[in-house]
N, C-alpha and C positions, 0 to 999 in steps of 0.2 A: 498555490500558484504563484510563481515569481513575477515581479513586475517586468523583468527582462531575463532572457536565458543566456545571452552572449554579450559580453562587454569587452572593450579594448582600451588600452591607454596606460600610461605610467601613473604611479601614485595611488592613493586610496580610491577604491572603487566599491560602491555600496549597492546592494539590491534589496528591495523590500518584498517580503513574502506574505501572502494571505493563506490562512489555514482554517477551513471550516467544514462542517457537515451540512450538505445542502440537498435540496430536491432537484434543482437544475444544475448542470455542470458549470462550475466556476462562478456561480452567483450565490453568495452567502445569504441564506434566508432561514436558517434553522438554528444551529448551535455552533459555538466556536470549538476548535480543536485545542485540547490542553497542550501547553508547551513543554511539560515536564520531560516527555520522552523524545523530543526532537533533538537530533544530533546534526552537526555541521562537520562533514568529513572533508578536510582540505586536500589539495592535490598531493601533498607529501604523506598523507595517511593519518595525520594528527586529527584528533576529534575535539571539536569545540561546541559551544552552545549558541543559541540565537542571542542577538543583542537588541536592546531597546524593545523588548517584548511587551505587548499589551493584549489583554483579553477583553474583548468587547462583547456586546450582546449576541451578535450572530457570527462573529469571526474573531480569530486571533491574528495579530500582525506582529512581524518581527523583521529585523534587519540582519543581513549577512555582510560582513566586511571581507571583501575579496582581496586579502593582503598578498596572496600568492598568485603566480601565473599558472593557469591550468584549470582543470575541471573540479568543481565542488559537487559533493553529493549531499543533498538535504533530505534527511530520512526521519520518519516517525515510525518507530518500531515498538510493537506492543506484544507482550507475552502474558499468558494467563491461563486460567482453567474455567471451564463451564461444566455444569452438572445438571442432571435431571433425574428424577426418581418417581416411583409409584406407578399407578395404572395410567394408561393412555387410552381413554375411551375412543371408540370409533366415531367419526363425524355423525352427529345426529343422535347419538346415544346419551344416556344420562351420565352426569359426572359422578365420581366416587362420593359415597355418603359422607366421608370425612374429608373436607377440603385440604387438610394438612397432610393427608396420606400421599399426596403428589405435589411436586413443585419443581422449580428450576432455578439455577444461578448462572450469572454471567460475570466474567472478569473478576475472579477471586484468586487469591494466592494460595500456595500450598499450605501455609500456616493457618489461613482462615478456613480452609476446607472442613476440618473436623468439627468446627463450631457452627457451621452453616447448614450442614445436612442433618436432619432430625435423626435421633437414635432409633434404630429399628427400621429405617427406611428400606424399602424393597425396590428391586430392579434399578439399582443405582448405576448410572452411566456417567463417566467423567471424561471430558475431552480436553486435551491440551490445545491451545490456540497460539498461533504465531503469525502476526501480520506485519507487512512492511509497506509503507506508503512513501514515495520519494519523488524528487525531481532533481534536475541537474543544471548547473550554471557554470559557464566557462568564461574565464578571464584570459584573453589572449588566445594562444594556441591550445587546442584541446589536448588533454592527456587521458590515458587509458582509465576506464572505470573497472576497478578490481572488486570481485565478489568477496563477501565475508566468509562464504562457505557454510552459512547457517540459514536454514529456512529456504523459502522460495525466493529466487532472485532473477533479475534480468541481466544477462551478460551480452552487451552489444557488440556485434561485428561492425555495424555502422554506428558511428559515435552519436549519442543521443542529442548532441548540440550541433549536428551536421545533417539535419533532416530537411528535405525540400519537396514541395508539391510536385507530383508527377514522377518522382524517383522512388526506386525500390530501396527499402531498408531491411537489413537482416539482423536478427537477434537470436539468442539462445536462452532458454529457461533452464535454470539449475536448481536442484533440490538437494540441500546440504552439500553443495559443491559438485554434484554429479548431474549429468544431463537428465532433464525431466521430460520424458516422452509422452505423447498422446494427451497433452493438456489443452483444453480449450482456452483461447485468448479472445477477449472482447475488447474492441477498440472503437471509441466513440469521439467524434469531434465535438468541441464545446459549442456554446450558444444554442443549446437544444430548445431553449424557451422561444426562440425565434423561428422554429420550423415545426411542422406537424409530424414529421418522421424522425426517428432517432438516427437513421442512416448508419446502422451498426456495421462494423466490419468484424467478421468472425473467421478465425483461422485456428489450426491445430498444430502443435509442435510435432516434429517428426521423430524418428527413432533416436536422433542425437539431440533432441530438445530444441531444434532450430525451427524458425518460422520466418516468413518474410511478409512485408506489407508495402504496397504502393500507395502513397498518400494522395487522396483525390484532390485536395485543395489545402491552402495554408490555414493555420489556426492552431489553437491549443487542443490537444488530444488527451483522452483518458484511456489508459491501457490496463487491463485487469486479467489476472489468472488466479486459479485456485487449485488446491490439491488436498488430498486426504490420504493418510497412511496410519500405520500402527507403530511408527518409530518414535515413541514418546520418550522424553527425558525425565518424566515424572512417573514413578512406579504406580501411583494410584490411577493414572489415566488409562482408558481403554483404547483411545484413538487420538489422532493428531490432525487438526485442520490448519491449513496454511493458506494465506492469501497474499497477493502482491498487486500493488497499484503504482503506476507511474504517470506523472503529468509531463507531457512532451510538447514542445513547440515545433511546428512545421512551418518553414519560411517559404515565401514565393521564390521562384527561380530568378 
C-alpha cells in the first residue's frame, strides 16, 4: 500500500510503500513481504528496484523515486511450483499407515523438484503457480498502463489513479495477453477491522474479459481475481494456477 497514489510538482518526488501479509486489509499484523521480487516499472517501461528497503517484523517498507512524469507500476510477481503426492484420505478416515507416503510442497523451483519428491511417490500432481500483486502511482498526468502479456493482468479502461466514489470504472482482465472471460472478481474496501461486514463487491468478467464497478465510497480497495488452466510452461506440471491482486485508491468527488 503506497502512502499516496497521486503526486504533482517538479523535482524529486518520493512515495513510501508498505508490503505485508496481514489478516485485516492494509493493517500489517502477520509477516512482511520479501522485497526480492518487487519491481518498479517507470512510465517509459524501464524496470527498477525499491530504494531504502527495510524488512521489519510485520511489514516491509521501501521508497519509490518518481523521477519521471506519468504512471508507475509497483509489482510483486512470484512464479513457482507446488506439488502433492500419495493418498488423500476422505475426511474422518484414517491417515495412511506410512506418513511419508503422502505429502505436499509449495514454492519450489524446477531444479529443486526432483530432490523434494520421494522416489516412488504415487499420484504425483505438480502445479505451476504465477501470481501478481501490484499498485499504481502517478506523478503528474496519468500515462497508459501496458500489460506484459504474461499471466493474469488487469488492463484498465479507466485509469487506476483516476477513481472516484460514486463513479463507474471499467477494466479488462487478460490472461497471457488475451481476454479472460467468466472470471470472478472480488473487491473489498479496506479498514475491515472497523466494521462487522466485509461489504464485498463481486462481479464477473464478460466474454471480452471486461467488468465494471461503481465505487460506493472513498478509500483503499483490494481487487482480486484467479484463474486456472493447463497452459503450463513447465513440462512436469499438470496444471497452472494464476492470481492477480491490485491495491487501488478511490478518492472523494
